N, C-alpha and C positions, 0 to 999 in steps of 0.2 A: 589464499586469504589476504585481505587488504592489510598492509602494514601502515600504521599511522604514527605520527609524532607531534609533539607540541614544541614550538619554538617561541621563546619569549625575548623580545628585544627590550633590554632594560634602559636603553637609550643613554648615550653619553652626553646628550644635550639637555634641553629644557622641555622636551615634549611631554614628560610625565614627572610628577613630583616623586621624591624619594619615598614618601609615605605610601603613596599608591603603588609604587613599584614593589615595596616590601609586602603589601597586602596581596598583590597578585602572586608574588613569589611564594608566600605561605599557602595560598589557594592551590597552586600547582603541585605542591608537595602531596596533596591529598588525592591525586589522580593516579590510577593504574596506567601509567603511560611513560614513554621515553620523552623526557623533557630536556630541551637544550636552552640553557641560560646564556643569552648572547649579550656581551657587554655593550655592543654598539653595532647594529646591523649596517649602518652607513659605512663604518670602517671595515667590517667583515667582507662586504661585497667587493671592496677595493683590494684588500690585503690577504683575504683568506678564500680565494675562489675555489681552492681545493676542497674546503669544507662544504661550500654550497653545492658543488658537483657531487660530492659523496652523499649528501643528504638527498639530493634529487634522485640518485640511483637507488638508494637504500629503501626509501619510503614511497608508497603509492600516493598517500595523502599527507599533506603537511598543513597543520593549522598554526598560524603565527599570530601571537598576541603582540600587536605593535601599533604603529600610528595609522595614518590614512592608507587604505588599500592602493589608492592612486600613487602615493609616494613609493610604496614597496614595489609595485609593478614597474615603475619607471626607473627606480634604483637598479633593479635587476637588468632591465634592458640596456641602460646606459653603460653598464659594466659587462655587457655581452654574456649575460647569464640567464638561465631559465630554471623555474621550479614548477614542474607539472603538478597539477592537482593541489596547488596552493590556495588556501583560504585564509583571509585575514580578519581577525577580530580586533576592532579599533578601540584601543584603550583611551583615546582622546574623547570618544563620544560615549562609550559604555562605562557604567559603574562596575565595580568589582563583582557585585551580585549579578549583574547582567552578563558579565563575562563568564561567570560560573554557570549560569543558566544555558548560555549558548554552547559551552563546551559539553555539558551533559545532554542537553536536549537536541541540539542541532548536529553535534558531531559524535555523540554516543560514547564519550569518555566516562568511565565508571570510577567509583571510589577505590582506593587502594594505596599502595606505596610507589611513588614515582622513582624512576631510575634517571638521575640527573647528571648532565654533563655541562660544565662551564666552558664557554668558547670566547676567547678574547681576540680582538682584531689585530693586536700586535703593533698598532700604530702608536707612536710617542707624541703625536700632535692630534688635536681635535679633528674629527672627520666631518668638518663643516664645509659643505660645498653645494653648488646649485645642481639641480637635476632637471633635465629638459623633457617635457612631455611633447615628444616629436610631432604627433598628429595635430597638436594645437599650435605648434610653432609656425609663425607666418614668415620666418626668415627675414625679419626687418632689420636685424642687427643692432637694435637699440641697447640690449644688454651688453653686447660686445663693446660698443662705443662708450658706455657708461662705466664699465669696469676698468679699474686702473692697475689691476694686479696680474694681468695676463692669463686669466682663468680660461677664457674662450678663444677659439679661432673662428673666423667668419670668412670662409673661402668659397668662391663661386656661389654665394648666397646660401651656404650650408653652415649652420651653427653647430659647434661642438664644444664640450667641456674637455680641455686637454691638460690643464694643470689644476685639478680640483683642490689640492692642498695649498695652492697659492692664494686661495680665497681667504679673506680676513674673517676670523672667527666671529660669529654673531652679526655679520654684516649682510643683510638681504637686500641691499639698496638696488642692485640691478633688477631684481625681480619685481620691485614696485613699479618699474618703468615698462614692464612687459604689457603690451596692449591686448594680448590674447590669453593672458594668465597661464602661459606655458612654462614658466619658471617655478620650480618648487624648492623650498628649503625644508627638508623633513625634520630637522632638529629645531626649527623655529618655535619659540615659546608660545606665541599667539596662534590661535586656531584660524582656520579659513583657507582660502584657495592657495595663498602663498605657501602654506604649510602642507598642502596636498589635498585639501577638500575638493570635491568635484565642482567645477565652475557652474554656477547657476545661470539660468536664463531669466531675464526680466519678463514679467507677464505682459503679453501683448493685448492691447485694448482695441476693439474694432470701432471705427468711427461710424457715425450715422448723421443724418440730416438734423435730428432733434438734439443729438448730444455733441454736435460738432464743436461748438464754442467751448463747452466744458472739457471735452477730450483734448482739444488744442491747448487749453490752459494747463491741464494736468501733464500733458506731454512736455510742455515748456518747462514746468516746474521740475519734472523728473530729470530733464536734460541739464537744467541748472544745478541740481543737486549732484549729478554725476560729475559735472565739470569742477564743482567745488571740492568734491571728494578726490578727484584725480589730482587737482592742484595740491591738496594736502598730502597725498602720497608722494608726489614729486619733491615737495619740501622735506618730507621725512627721509626720503632716499638721499637727498643732498646732504642732510645732517648726518645720516649714518655713514655716508662715504667720507665726510670730513673727519668724523671721529676715528674711522679706520685709518685714515692717512696720518692723523696726529699720533696714534698709537704706534704706527709703523715707524714714524720718524723719531719718536722719543727714545733716548738712550735707556738701555736696560740697567736696572739697579745692580750694583756689585754684590757678589755673594757675601752674606753676612760673615763678619769677622776677617774678611780678606783685607790685606794692606794694599793700597793702590800701587805702591812701588813694586810689589811682587807680581803684578799682573802684566 
């Protein structure tokens, strides 16, 4: 008999609102299922590998309510983990009602009383860090050169995340410079490729004798828009990096009520 479970990443970042998180939490109470409430999957794959391996062995099918499937897949791979039979229901794109429908209709979970287990990452700092989609990575090294916090190594044209927690919280600047959309920040508030959505391909338009001038004009305008958009991303990345450096350099406030002489 197939053993199934539901894992819900409540996200320690901004990928989901607290209101929606509570609505999903209430929904999961109503299923006859083993439900694992994860405080932050990004932190758990780093600091609770024992839990991931135990779940992988215990259950044949795992359904995870979390962010983009591409983020989850690459989070596991980057941390040398695997979860066979894993299906991801994307809470960034689906409403609570759609999530309920998928759990009932696509995965055959029925009404009842859930058996719930809370799982914490055990990290005392935010698990904000970049995740590399290795098949997309062109090994150009731009993110390595742009990052000032030692998060990456780039040896023999092979890029790795070696100090993930050295990454500055909420700074995705290096990823905005990636020409192949290979860098993912799963906890990023904004939706899109940088947060883990599948990179889209621009529609290709066939040229012809009759449409040559029109197509050429459209292609030129499209290229111009891409260049403007890219320039905007670079400016945004520079600003995010500047803010991260300022925060790192600024002195931390003294504990409230402490006398400076006693420190």
